[in-house]
VOPAGU-2260 file (C-alpha; in pm, 1 decimal, decimal comma):
REM VOPAGU-2260
SITE   aa  ch    i         X         Y         Z
SITE  UNK   A    0       0,0       0,0       0,0
SITE  UNK   A    1     115,4     354,5     -54,5
SITE  UNK   A    2     142,0     452,2     310,3
SITE  UNK   A    3     507,6     353,8     284,6
SITE  UNK   A    4     808,7     584,0     298,7
SITE  UNK   A    5     922,9     699,7     -46,2
SITE  UNK   A    6    1212,8     456,7     -68,6
SITE  UNK   A    7     994,0     154,3      -4,6
SITE  UNK   A    8     759,8     -31,7    -242,2
SITE  UNK   A    9     394,3    -102,6    -170,2
SITE  UNK   A   10     331,6    -303,3     140,3
SITE  UNK   A   11     378,7    -651,9       4,9
SITE  UNK   A   12     196,5    -972,6      80,4
SITE  UNK   A   13     398,2   -1136,4     359,2
SITE  UNK   A   14     677,1   -1335,1     204,3
SITE  UNK   A   15     793,9   -1690,9     258,5
SITE  UNK   A   16     627,2   -1766,0     590,2
SITE  UNK   A   17     362,5   -1505,7     522,6
SITE  UNK   A   18      65,1   -1731,6     583,9
SITE  UNK   A   19     131,5   -1650,0     947,3
SITE  UNK   A   20     184,8   -1280,8     874,2
SITE  UNK   A   21     558,5   -1319,7     917,7
SITE  UNK   A   22     514,7   -1465,2    1268,3
SITE  UNK   A   23     604,2   -1817,3    1153,5
SITE  UNK   A   24     937,8   -1932,7    1289,3
SITE  UNK   A   25    1200,1   -2122,1    1095,6
SITE  UNK   A   26    1354,2   -2374,5    1327,5
SITE  UNK   A   27    1712,7   -2285,9    1398,6
SITE  UNK   A   28    1991,5   -2537,7    1399,0
SITE  UNK   A   29    1819,2   -2770,5    1151,4
SITE  UNK   A   30    2057,5   -2884,9     883,1
SITE  UNK   A   31    1915,5   -2913,7     533,2
SITE  UNK   A   32    1888,6   -3283,3     461,6
SITE  UNK   A   33    1940,0   -3444,9     124,4
SITE  UNK   A   34    1648,9   -3447,7    -117,3
SITE  UNK   A   35    1451,3   -3763,1    -174,7
SITE  UNK   A   36    1612,9   -4033,3    -385,2
SITE  UNK   A   37    1515,9   -3989,6    -753,6
SITE  UNK   A   38    1274,9   -4258,1    -865,4
SITE  UNK   A   39    1150,4   -4336,4    -513,5
SITE  UNK   A   40     781,8   -4424,3    -487,6
SITE  UNK   A   41     581,4   -4111,8    -403,3
SITE  UNK   A   42     320,9   -4129,1    -127,1
SITE  UNK   A   43      -1,6   -3933,2    -182,6
SITE  UNK   A   44    -211,9   -4063,7     108,3
SITE  UNK   A   45    -261,6   -3804,9     381,8
SITE  UNK   A   46    -403,3   -4087,0     594,0
SITE  UNK   A   47     -55,2   -4242,1     602,7
SITE  UNK   A   48      87,0   -3938,5     786,3
SITE  UNK   A   49     130,8   -4015,8    1156,5
SITE  UNK   A   50      77,3   -3752,3    1426,4
SITE  UNK   A   51     187,1   -3820,3    1782,6
SITE  UNK   A   52     180,2   -3605,5    2094,6
SITE  UNK   A   53     -57,6   -3343,4    2219,4
SITE  UNK   A   54    -165,7   -3156,2    2526,2
SITE  UNK   A   55     149,5   -3059,6    2714,7
SITE  UNK   A   56     366,9   -3257,1    2472,0
SITE  UNK   A   57     481,8   -3097,3    2147,1
SITE  UNK   A   58     345,1   -3300,1    1855,0
SITE  UNK   A   59     556,9   -3498,4    1611,5
SITE  UNK   A   60     448,0   -3539,7    1250,1
SITE  UNK   A   61     595,7   -3833,2    1056,9
SITE  UNK   A   62     548,9   -3819,7     680,3
SITE  UNK   A   63     618,4   -4112,4     443,5
SITE  UNK   A   64     867,0   -3962,3     200,8
SITE  UNK   A   65     864,5   -3850,6     -65,4
SITE  UNK   A   66     509,6   -3720,8     -16,5
SITE  UNK   A   67     331,1   -3509,3    -276,1
SITE  UNK   A   68     -22,7   -3401,8    -366,2
SITE  UNK   A   69    -150,8   -3226,6    -677,9
SITE  UNK   A   70    -441,6   -3064,9    -493,7
SITE  UNK   A   71    -445,2   -2947,1    -133,8
SITE  UNK   A   72    -648,0   -3153,8     113,1
SITE  UNK   A   73    -712,7   -3179,3     485,8
SITE  UNK   A   74    -800,8   -3433,3     755,0
SITE  UNK   A   75    -976,1   -3332,1    1075,4
SITE  UNK   A   76    -796,0   -3536,4    1340,8
SITE  UNK   A   77    -987,1   -3389,3    1635,2
SITE  UNK   A   78   -1327,1   -3227,5    1587,2
SITE  UNK   A   79   -1355,8   -2912,9    1793,4
SITE  UNK   A   80   -1673,5   -2806,8    1969,0
SITE  UNK   A   81   -1640,4   -2435,3    1903,1
SITE  UNK   A   82   -1790,0   -2211,2    1636,8
SITE  UNK   A   83   -1745,1   -2276,9    1266,4
SITE  UNK   A   84   -1455,7   -2071,0    1123,1
SITE  UNK   A   85   -1547,5   -1822,5     849,0
SITE  UNK   A   86   -1341,9   -1643,3     582,5
SITE  UNK   A   87   -1207,0   -1307,1     694,3
SITE  UNK   A   88   -1193,6   -1398,5    1063,6
SITE  UNK   A   89    -881,8   -1362,4    1275,0
SITE  UNK   A   90    -773,2   -1704,4    1396,2
SITE  UNK   A   91    -525,1   -1806,3    1662,9
SITE  UNK   A   92    -349,8   -2127,9    1568,6
SITE  UNK   A   93     -58,2   -2343,1    1682,8
SITE  UNK   A   94     112,4   -2497,3    1382,3
SITE  UNK   A   95     385,1   -2736,7    1277,2
SITE  UNK   A   96     506,2   -2774,3     919,2
SITE  UNK   A   97     697,2   -3056,6     748,4
SITE  UNK   A   98     847,9   -3069,6     400,2
SITE  UNK   A   99     683,5   -3364,5     227,4
SITE  UNK   A  100     985,0   -3428,0       4,8
SITE  UNK   A  101    1227,2   -3521,6     282,7
SITE  UNK   A  102    1015,0   -3527,3     600,9
SITE  UNK   A  103    1208,8   -3241,7     756,3
SITE  UNK   A  104    1030,3   -3020,5    1010,2
SITE  UNK   A  105    1057,7   -2662,1     892,0
SITE  UNK   A  106     813,3   -2463,2    1108,6
SITE  UNK   A  107     668,0   -2479,2    1455,7
SITE  UNK   A  108     491,9   -2248,7    1700,1
SITE  UNK   A  109     436,5   -2514,2    1968,5
SITE  UNK   A  110     599,2   -2420,9    2297,6
SITE  UNK   A  111     555,4   -2049,1    2232,1
SITE  UNK   A  112     267,3   -1806,3    2200,6
SITE  UNK   A  113      22,3   -1920,7    1931,1
SITE  UNK   A  114      19,2   -1664,4    1648,9
SITE  UNK   A  115    -292,6   -1511,0    1498,6
SITE  UNK   A  116    -366,4   -1401,0    1143,8
SITE  UNK   A  117    -658,2   -1308,2     919,0
SITE  UNK   A  118    -809,6   -1571,1     690,4
SITE  UNK   A  119    -758,8   -1378,6     369,5
SITE  UNK   A  120    -560,5   -1535,6      86,6
SITE  UNK   A  121    -407,5   -1195,2      11,1
SITE  UNK   A  122    -245,2   -1207,3     356,5
SITE  UNK   A  123    -212,0   -1579,1     419,6
SITE  UNK   A  124    -128,6   -1889,0     218,1
SITE  UNK   A  125    -436,9   -1998,3      22,7
SITE  UNK   A  126    -385,6   -2357,3     137,2
SITE  UNK   A  127    -394,3   -2252,1     502,5
SITE  UNK   A  128    -707,1   -2041,2     449,2
SITE  UNK   A  129    -886,9   -2326,8     274,7
SITE  UNK   A  130    -777,4   -2575,6     542,1
SITE  UNK   A  131    -923,6   -2368,4     825,0
SITE  UNK   A  132   -1244,5   -2229,0     675,1
SITE  UNK   A  133   -1537,9   -2449,0     771,3
SITE  UNK   A  134   -1355,0   -2620,7    1056,2
SITE  UNK   A  135   -1450,9   -2564,6    1420,6
SITE  UNK   A  136   -1255,7   -2387,0    1690,2
SITE  UNK   A  137   -1078,6   -2647,3    1902,4
SITE  UNK   A  138   -1006,6   -2873,4    1604,9
SITE  UNK   A  139    -676,1   -3037,4    1519,0
SITE  UNK   A  140    -632,4   -3038,2    1141,4
SITE  UNK   A  141    -371,9   -3208,1     925,1
SITE  UNK   A  142    -335,2   -3046,7     582,4
SITE  UNK   A  143    -129,9   -3124,1     273,4
SITE  UNK   A  144     -58,5   -2805,8      75,9
SITE  UNK   A  145      10,9   -2842,0    -294,2
SITE  UNK   A  146     295,4   -2611,8    -406,5
SITE  UNK   A  147      61,9   -2360,4    -575,2
SITE  UNK   A  148    -124,7   -2317,1    -244,8
SITE  UNK   A  149     191,8   -2281,9     -37,1
SITE  UNK   A  150     528,0   -2140,4    -150,2
SITE  UNK   A  151     452,2   -2147,1    -521,9
SITE  UNK   A  152     699,3   -2175,2    -805,6
SITE  UNK   A  153     961,8   -1979,5    -613,6
SITE  UNK   A  154     982,1   -2220,8    -320,9
SITE  UNK   A  155    1180,7   -2097,1     -21,9
SITE  UNK   A  156    1546,0   -2187,2     -85,9
SITE  UNK   A  157    1672,0   -2047,1     245,9
SITE  UNK   A  158    1453,3   -2300,3     424,6
SITE  UNK   A  159    1533,5   -2584,7     186,9
SITE  UNK   A  160    1188,7   -2572,9      26,0
SITE  UNK   A  161    1184,0   -2638,8    -347,4
SITE  UNK   A  162     925,9   -2520,8    -603,5
SITE  UNK   A  163     761,8   -2866,1    -624,5
SITE  UNK   A  164     760,4   -2948,4    -252,1
SITE  UNK   A  165     431,7   -3032,8     -81,4
SITE  UNK   A  166     407,8   -2894,0     272,2
SITE  UNK   A  167     229,7   -3098,2     540,6
SITE  UNK   A  168      93,6   -2877,0     819,2
SITE  UNK   A  169     -59,0   -2962,1    1157,6
SITE  UNK   A  170    -296,5   -2692,0    1283,2
SITE  UNK   A  171    -443,2   -2667,1    1634,4
SITE  UNK   A  172    -715,4   -2400,4    1627,0
SITE  UNK   A  173    -730,8   -2203,6    1952,4
SITE  UNK   A  174    -970,9   -1921,1    1869,8
SITE  UNK   A  175   -1147,7   -1731,7    1592,3
SITE  UNK   A  176   -1315,4   -1392,5    1594,6
SITE  UNK   A  177   -1485,7   -1165,9    1343,9
SITE  UNK   A  178   -1296,5    -870,5    1199,1
SITE  UNK   A  179   -1483,1    -544,5    1140,3
SITE  UNK   A  180   -1564,9    -442,3     784,0
SITE  UNK   A  181   -1598,2     -71,4     862,4
SITE  UNK   A  182   -1578,8     167,2    1156,5
SITE  UNK   A  183   -1824,0     103,3    1438,4
SITE  UNK   A  184   -1852,8     327,8    1741,6
SITE  UNK   A  185   -1959,3     668,6    1870,9
SITE  UNK   A  186   -1958,6     960,8    1621,4
SITE  UNK   A  187   -1728,1    1248,8    1713,8
SITE  UNK   A  188   -1785,6    1607,1    1597,3
SITE  UNK   A  189   -1467,3    1725,0    1421,7
SITE  UNK   A  190   -1303,9    2060,0    1481,1
SITE  UNK   A  191   -1413,9    2330,7    1235,6
SITE  UNK   A  192   -1195,9    2408,3     934,6
SITE  UNK   A  193   -1083,4    2050,3     868,1
SITE  UNK   A  194   -1155,5    1842,4     557,4
SITE  UNK   A  195   -1498,6    1682,0     571,6
SITE  UNK   A  196   -1573,2    1313,2     519,7
SITE  UNK   A  197   -1894,0    1173,2     374,7
SITE  UNK   A  198   -1963,0     800,0     361,8
SITE  UNK   A  199   -2186,1     640,6      98,3
SITE  UNK   A  200   -2428,4     354,5     180,2
SITE  UNK   A  201   -2160,6      96,0      98,8
SITE  UNK   A  202   -1931,3     248,6     364,6
SITE  UNK   A  203   -1686,3     401,3     116,7
SITE  UNK   A  204   -1575,1     754,0     217,8
SITE  UNK   A  205   -1512,3    1067,7      16,8
SITE  UNK   A  206   -1304,9    1364,3     136,6
SITE  UNK   A  207   -1387,0    1728,8      62,4
SITE  UNK   A  208   -1113,8    1986,8     127,9
SITE  UNK   A  209   -1177,8    2337,7     263,3
SITE  UNK   A  210   -1067,0    2639,7      63,0
SITE  UNK   A  211    -813,7    2739,7     326,1
SITE  UNK   A  212    -445,4    2650,7     322,5
SITE  UNK   A  213    -352,3    2319,0     481,7
SITE  UNK   A  214    -222,9    2318,5     839,4
SITE  UNK   A  215     152,8    2304,4     892,0
SITE  UNK   A  216     139,6    2045,6    1173,0
SITE  UNK   A  217       0,4    1694,8    1190,2
SITE  UNK   A  218    -372,9    1678,6    1266,7
SITE  UNK   A  219    -534,0    1363,0    1408,3
SITE  UNK   A  220    -912,8    1387,3    1431,5
SITE  UNK   A  221   -1127,1    1087,2    1531,7
SITE  UNK   A  222   -1460,3    1086,8    1347,9
SITE  UNK   A  223   -1590,6     763,9    1499,8
SITE  UNK   A  224   -1461,0     642,5    1834,5
SITE  UNK   A  225   -1438,4     263,8    1847,3
SITE  UNK   A  226   -1443,6      57,0    2165,3
SITE  UNK   A  227   -1180,9    -199,1    2066,2
SITE  UNK   A  228    -814,7    -251,2    2146,3
SITE  UNK   A  229    -588,1      54,8    2142,7
SITE  UNK   A  230    -307,6      50,9    1886,2
SITE  UNK   A  231      41,6      39,4    2036,8
SITE  UNK   A  232     378,1      67,8    1866,5
SITE  UNK   A  233     443,6    -263,7    1698,1
SITE  UNK   A  234      73,9    -343,4    1655,8
SITE  UNK   A  235     -23,7    -524,7    1338,7
SITE  UNK   A  236    -318,8    -332,5    1201,6
SITE  UNK   A  237    -585,5    -416,0     945,7
SITE  UNK   A  238    -755,1    -108,8     802,7
SITE  UNK   A  239    -943,4      44,8     514,6
SITE  UNK   A  240    -811,6     383,7     406,6
SITE  UNK   A  241    -843,3     661,3     150,5
SITE  UNK   A  242    -570,9     913,9      75,1
SITE  UNK   A  243    -604,1    1243,2    -116,4
SITE  UNK   A  244    -364,4    1525,9    -197,1
SITE  UNK   A  245    -409,8    1876,2     -57,5
SITE  UNK   A  246    -430,9    2105,1    -259,0
SITE  UNK   A  247    -668,1    1969,3    -519,9
SITE  UNK   A  248    -828,2    1672,9    -341,8
SITE  UNK   A  249    -706,2    1416,2    -594,3
SITE  UNK   A  250    -727,5    1058,6    -467,9
SITE  UNK   A  251    -383,1     896,8    -485,9
SITE  UNK   A  252    -457,5     569,4    -311,7
SITE  UNK   A  253    -747,7     376,3    -162,0
SITE  UNK   A  254    -781,6      29,0     -17,1
SITE  UNK   A  255   -1158,0      63,4     -69,9
SITE  UNK   A  256   -1097,5     107,8    -442,0
SITE  UNK   A  257    -875,6    -201,9    -448,3
SITE  UNK   A  258   -1149,9    -400,1    -277,0
SITE  UNK   A  259    -951,5    -535,9      17,3
SITE  UNK   A  260    -835,9    -405,2     354,4
SITE  UNK   A  261    -467,0    -331,7     406,0
SITE  UNK   A  262    -236,9    -483,8     666,3
SITE  UNK   A  263      64,2    -301,1     811,7
SITE  UNK   A  264     263,6    -258,2    1131,5
SITE  UNK   A  265     253,7      70,3    1322,8
SITE  UNK   A  266     554,8     228,7    1487,7
SITE  UNK   A  267     847,5      82,7    1294,5
SITE  UNK   A  268     869,1     310,0     990,0
SITE  UNK   A  269     672,0      90,3     750,1
SITE  UNK   A  270     421,7     369,7     682,0
SITE  UNK   A  271     455,3     745,6     646,3
SITE  UNK   A  272     562,4     915,4     967,4
SITE  UNK   A  273     236,8    1104,1    1025,4
SITE  UNK   A  274      38,1     781,7    1023,0
SITE  UNK   A  275     301,9     597,8    1221,7
SITE  UNK   A  276     257,2     851,0    1503,2
SITE  UNK   A  277    -105,7     944,2    1450,1
SITE  UNK   A  278    -252,1     595,0    1468,3
SITE  UNK   A  279     -81,3     505,3    1797,1
SITE  UNK   A  280    -341,4     516,1    2072,6
SITE  UNK   A  281    -640,5     500,4    1836,4
SITE  UNK   A  282    -881,5     214,4    1898,4
SITE  UNK   A  283   -1019,3     -66,7    1684,1
SITE  UNK   A  284   -1354,5      36,1    1539,6
SITE  UNK   A  285   -1249,5     398,9    1500,4
SITE  UNK   A  286   -1257,5     613,7    1188,1
SITE  UNK   A  287    -974,1     867,6    1196,8
SITE  UNK   A  288    -904,8    1170,7     978,5
SITE  UNK   A  289    -534,6    1253,9     951,5
SITE  UNK   A  290    -389,2    1562,8     784,8
SITE  UNK   A  291     -21,8    1492,9     719,1
SITE  UNK   A  292     211,1    1780,4     622,8
SITE  UNK   A  293     493,4    1710,0     373,4
SITE  UNK   A  294     761,1    1656,4     637,8
SITE  UNK   A  295     550,6    1381,0     795,6
SITE  UNK   A  296     446,6    1237,9     459,2
SITE  UNK   A  297     675,0    1170,1     163,1
SITE  UNK   A  298     912,2    1456,2     241,7
SITE  UNK   A  299    1074,9    1698,6      -0,5
SITE  UNK   A  300    1119,1    1427,1    -262,3
SITE  UNK   A  301     747,4    1355,5    -279,6
SITE  UNK   A  302     637,0    1033,7    -447,3
SITE  UNK   A  303     637,1    1057,7    -825,2
SITE  UNK   A  304     476,7     715,4    -869,6
SITE  UNK   A  305     159,0     848,6    -710,0
SITE  UNK   A  306     181,3    1206,9    -831,1
SITE  UNK   A  307     263,7    1345,3    -486,2
SITE  UNK   A  308     491,5    1652,1    -485,7
SITE  UNK   A  309     731,3    1744,4    -208,2
SITE  UNK   A  310     507,4    2034,5    -107,9
SITE  UNK   A  311     183,6    1834,9     -95,9
SITE  UNK   A  312      -8,5    1770,0     224,0
SITE  UNK   A  313    -173,8    1428,4     247,8
SITE  UNK   A  314    -521,3    1372,6     389,9
SITE  UNK   A  315    -623,1    1023,5     501,8
SITE  UNK   A  316    -938,8     874,5     641,6
SITE  UNK   A  317    -868,1     538,8     806,3
SITE  UNK   A  318   -1115,2     280,1     936,9
SITE  UNK   A  319    -932,0      65,8    1194,5
SITE  UNK   A  320   -1074,6    -285,4    1163,9
SITE  UNK   A  321    -838,7    -498,2    1371,0
SITE  UNK   A  322    -514,7    -479,3    1566,6
SITE  UNK   A  323    -293,6    -727,9    1747,0
C-alpha cells in the first residue's frame, strides 16, 4: 500500500512464511537434509501421515517420504466443539510444518505463544485459508498443501523448500473472531476548518477539502470512536483507508478502491511518519481523519509514482478494523 516511505515499495503480501503474517518461525539449527532419492515411490495418502503427541507434549508429525499431492487436502484429526470458522476472521493457531519431500520439520509455534492471522488469501497462504475455513474452533487439522497453495513456483530456498515441494501442516485451532468491515462506534464532531468526510451507503468515504491553506502540523481527528483494542507501537493493524492530496483533493490511493483491507505494522517506519505517530493510541472500530504535512508524509522528494509533490499535504481517512 502507498502509506510507505518513499524509498519503499507497496506493502507486500507477507513473504515466505507469510501465511502466518511473518510470525512463523524457521527452526534454527536444523541442517538441510538431502532431497529424496530420484525414482523413489511417491506417497499421496494423507491418511498415512502419523501424528503423535498433544496436550502438554509438542506433537511430532511423521510423513512417508517422498510425499506429494496435486491438490491441497485436509483431515480433521480432532473435531472441535467451538464455532465454525469463516473467511475473513482472525484465527489463533498453533502450527507445525513438514516438508513432504524429505520429512524435515521446517516450522513450529508449539511451545511459544500461538500466532494469529486473518483468513484472507491476500495475507495468508491460500492452502492454510482453505484448510481452516469451515472447521470448528478447538479442532486439530492435518493439511497437505500443494505447491501452488503454499510457496509457489519460487519455493523458499533459504529453508530448503523447493518449487515442487508439498508442505504438510498440523494446525491446532485455539480461537477465531470476526474482523470489522468498517468503523463502528460513537460519532465524534470534528473541529471546524478541517476536511470533511462523507460516507456512501456501501461504507466508502469521500473527502472534501476546505478552501483554506492546509495546516503546517500533523492533525489527528477521530470521526468515529471505536471501543476496541488501542493501537500500540508494533501493533499489526488491518484497516481500510483513503488518501487524497491537498491542494486539489485528488485521490492517490485507496484500499476501498482495491477491494480489500490493508495490513501493516505501526511504529516501525513501515508507513509514512504522520500515520506511524497518529494511529498510535487510536482504537479498533475507530474512523480517523489525519492531515499529514509534507515533512511527515513523503518529504521533499514527494512520491512521483503516485503524483505526490514534495510540497503536498496528504489527507487520510482510516477505518481501523483490527489490531494485534
